[in-house]
C-alpha positions as CSV (number, residue, x, y, z in Angstrom):
1,M,-4.6,100.6,48.8
2,V,-7.0,101.1,46.7
3,R,-6.5,99.7,43.4
4,D,-8.4,98.7,40.1
5,I,-7.4,95.2,38.7
6,D,-8.5,94.0,35.6
7,I,-9.4,90.3,35.5
8,I,-9.4,88.1,32.8
9,V,-10.3,85.0,32.2
10,L,-9.3,82.4,30.0
11,K,-9.5,78.9,28.4
12,R,-6.7,76.6,27.4
13,S,-6.7,74.1,24.9
14,Y,-4.2,72.3,23.3
15,S,-3.2,70.9,20.4
16,K,-0.3,69.0,18.0
17,K,1.4,72.6,18.2
18,G,0.9,73.5,21.4
19,Y,-1.8,75.4,23.8
20,T,-4.0,78.7,22.8
21,D,-5.7,80.3,25.3
22,T,-9.1,81.9,24.7
23,P,-10.9,84.8,26.8
24,V,-13.9,83.9,28.0
25,H,-15.0,86.3,30.5
26,S,-13.7,90.1,31.7
27,T,-14.9,92.3,34.3
28,Q,-13.1,94.5,37.0
29,I,-12.8,94.8,40.5
30,T,-11.6,97.7,43.5
31,T,-9.3,96.4,46.0
32,A,-10.1,97.4,49.6
33,A,-7.7,100.1,51.8
34,S,-5.9,96.9,52.9
35,G,-5.1,95.4,49.3
36,D,-7.7,92.9,49.1
37,G,-10.1,91.7,46.4
38,F,-12.8,89.1,46.1
39,I,-14.5,88.0,42.5
40,E,-16.9,85.0,42.1
41,L,-16.2,83.3,38.6
42,E,-17.7,80.3,36.7
43,A,-16.2,78.3,34.7
44,G,-18.8,77.1,31.3
45,K,-17.5,74.5,30.5
46,P,-14.9,71.6,32.2
47,G,-11.5,72.1,31.5
48,D,-8.0,74.1,32.6
49,Y,-8.5,77.9,33.0
50,V,-5.8,80.5,33.0
51,I,-7.0,83.7,35.3
52,Q,-4.7,86.8,35.5
53,A,-4.9,89.8,37.1
54,K,-3.8,93.0,35.6
55,S,-3.5,96.2,37.4
56,E,-0.8,99.7,37.3
57,D,1.3,100.4,40.0
58,E,1.8,104.4,41.5
59,R,4.3,104.8,38.8
60,G,2.2,103.4,35.6
61,N,4.2,100.4,35.6
62,A,2.2,97.0,34.4
63,I,1.4,94.4,37.1
64,I,0.1,91.6,36.2
65,A,-0.7,87.9,37.8
66,E,-2.3,84.4,36.9
67,T,-3.5,81.4,38.0
68,Y,-4.3,78.1,36.5
69,I,-7.1,76.0,37.9
70,W,-8.9,72.5,36.8
71,T,-13.0,72.3,36.5
72,T,-14.4,69.1,35.9
73,P,-17.9,68.2,34.7
74,D,-20.9,68.6,37.7
75,N,-20.9,64.6,37.4
76,G,-16.9,64.6,37.6
77,S,-14.2,64.4,40.6
78,W,-11.0,65.8,41.5
79,A,-9.8,62.5,40.4
80,D,-11.0,62.8,36.8
81,M,-7.6,65.7,36.6
82,F,-5.6,62.2,36.6
83,R,-7.9,60.6,34.1
84,T,-6.0,59.5,31.0
85,D,-7.1,57.5,27.8
86,L,-3.5,56.6,26.8
87,G,-2.1,53.0,28.2
88,I,1.7,51.7,28.3
89,V,2.4,47.4,28.9
90,C,5.7,46.1,29.2
91,D,6.2,42.2,28.0
92,R,7.4,42.0,31.7
93,G,8.2,43.2,34.7
94,R,12.0,43.2,35.1
95,Y,14.6,43.5,32.1
96,D,18.2,42.6,32.3
97,V,20.6,45.2,30.7
98,G,21.5,44.1,27.1
99,D,17.1,43.1,26.9
100,V,14.7,44.4,24.5
101,A,11.8,45.2,26.2
102,K,8.3,45.1,24.1
103,V,6.5,48.2,24.8
104,L,2.8,48.4,23.9
105,I,1.2,51.8,23.7
106,T,-2.5,52.0,23.5
107,A,-4.7,55.1,22.5
108,P,-8.2,56.1,21.3
109,P,-8.2,55.6,17.4
110,E,-8.0,59.0,16.9
111,V,-4.9,60.0,18.2
112,S,-2.0,59.2,15.3
113,S,1.3,60.1,17.2
114,V,2.6,60.1,21.1
115,L,5.6,61.1,22.3
116,L,7.7,58.5,23.7
117,T,10.5,59.3,26.3
118,V,13.0,57.3,28.9
119,E,14.1,59.6,31.9
120,D,14.4,58.9,35.3
121,R,17.4,61.8,36.8
122,E,17.7,62.6,32.9
123,V,16.0,62.1,29.7
124,R,17.8,58.9,27.7
125,D,15.7,58.4,24.9
126,V,13.2,60.6,23.3
127,R,11.2,58.9,20.3
128,V,7.9,60.4,18.1
129,I,5.7,57.1,17.8
130,R,3.5,57.0,14.6
131,L,-0.1,55.0,15.5
132,E,-2.0,52.5,13.5
133,N,-5.9,52.5,14.5
134,G,-4.7,53.4,18.0
135,S,-1.7,51.3,19.2
136,A,2.0,50.4,18.4
137,E,4.8,48.3,19.8
138,V,7.9,49.6,20.4
139,E,11.7,47.9,21.0
140,L,12.9,49.1,23.7
141,A,17.0,48.0,24.4
142,I,17.9,48.1,27.7
143,K,21.1,49.8,28.7
144,P,23.7,50.1,31.5
145,E,22.5,53.9,32.4
146,Y,19.1,52.9,33.0
147,A,19.5,50.9,35.6
148,P,18.5,50.5,39.1
149,N,15.1,51.3,37.0
150,T,13.9,54.1,34.7
151,Y,10.6,55.2,33.7
152,V,8.7,55.0,29.6
153,S,6.1,57.4,29.6
154,V,3.7,59.0,26.8
155,V,2.2,62.1,26.4
156,A,-0.8,62.8,23.9
157,I,-2.9,65.1,22.8
158,V,-6.2,63.2,23.1
159,S,-10.0,65.7,22.5
160,G,-8.2,68.9,22.8
161,V,-6.3,67.6,26.3
162,M,-2.9,66.9,27.1
163,Q,-2.6,63.5,28.6
164,T,0.5,61.4,30.0
165,A,1.4,58.2,30.8
166,A,4.0,56.2,32.4
167,R,5.2,52.8,33.5
168,Q,8.3,51.4,35.8
169,I,11.1,49.5,34.6
170,V,12.9,47.7,36.7
171,I,16.4,46.8,36.0
172,P,17.8,44.6,38.8
173,V,21.9,45.4,40.0
174,P,23.5,42.5,42.2
175,E,26.2,44.8,43.1
176,R,23.8,47.4,44.5
177,L,21.3,45.4,46.5
178,L,21.9,46.0,50.2
179,N,20.5,42.8,52.0
180,V,19.6,44.1,55.2
181,E,18.6,41.4,58.0
182,I,16.6,42.0,61.2
183,K,17.2,39.1,64.4
184,P,15.5,39.8,67.7
185,N,17.2,38.3,70.3
186,K,14.7,36.1,72.0
187,D,11.7,34.6,69.9
188,S,9.3,35.2,72.1
189,Y,8.8,38.2,74.9
190,R,6.0,38.9,77.7
191,P,4.2,42.6,78.1
192,G,7.0,45.2,78.9
193,G,9.5,43.3,77.9
194,R,12.5,45.0,75.9
195,L,13.3,43.7,72.3
196,Q,16.8,44.2,71.4
197,R,18.1,43.5,67.5
198,I,20.6,42.1,66.1
């Protein structure tokens, strides 16, 4: 069915209050009888964009669909999408229940606070951490429910873009460890021989 569709491109920007979608381009296309339509769009600046398509069905009901894209500068790459200016450094790689982990959080100087979470299959802890000159040290008590591992994550708005960083914390639990040992039935084999594992 031939249909007129309004296309709206919105630039998404982030702040401490959330995000804002600002229209930067709009146009209209007409689909072919098959319902397919094509359009070429150009992003003026790198960042997050929302593309909306709006039309009406035969009853006059509004139809809205949208998708998200992320664009890089001319000299950028898809890896830039996962770039972060946030950092998390733990004082140790492993902890026991009852230990206190010292976690250093780093960020650009203009970032005044970050949202810190401790999470695995559940969110275990949530805190707003105030930074001083782009860093803060947090003491994190290792609780039994964190075992055998959990993640410390931070989220912040950096230069108008939401960024995240995460670090795994390992808490070994000896009674939950499974030791597996594989022994061959011979010290050496000839080509075509069969290996039996014990």
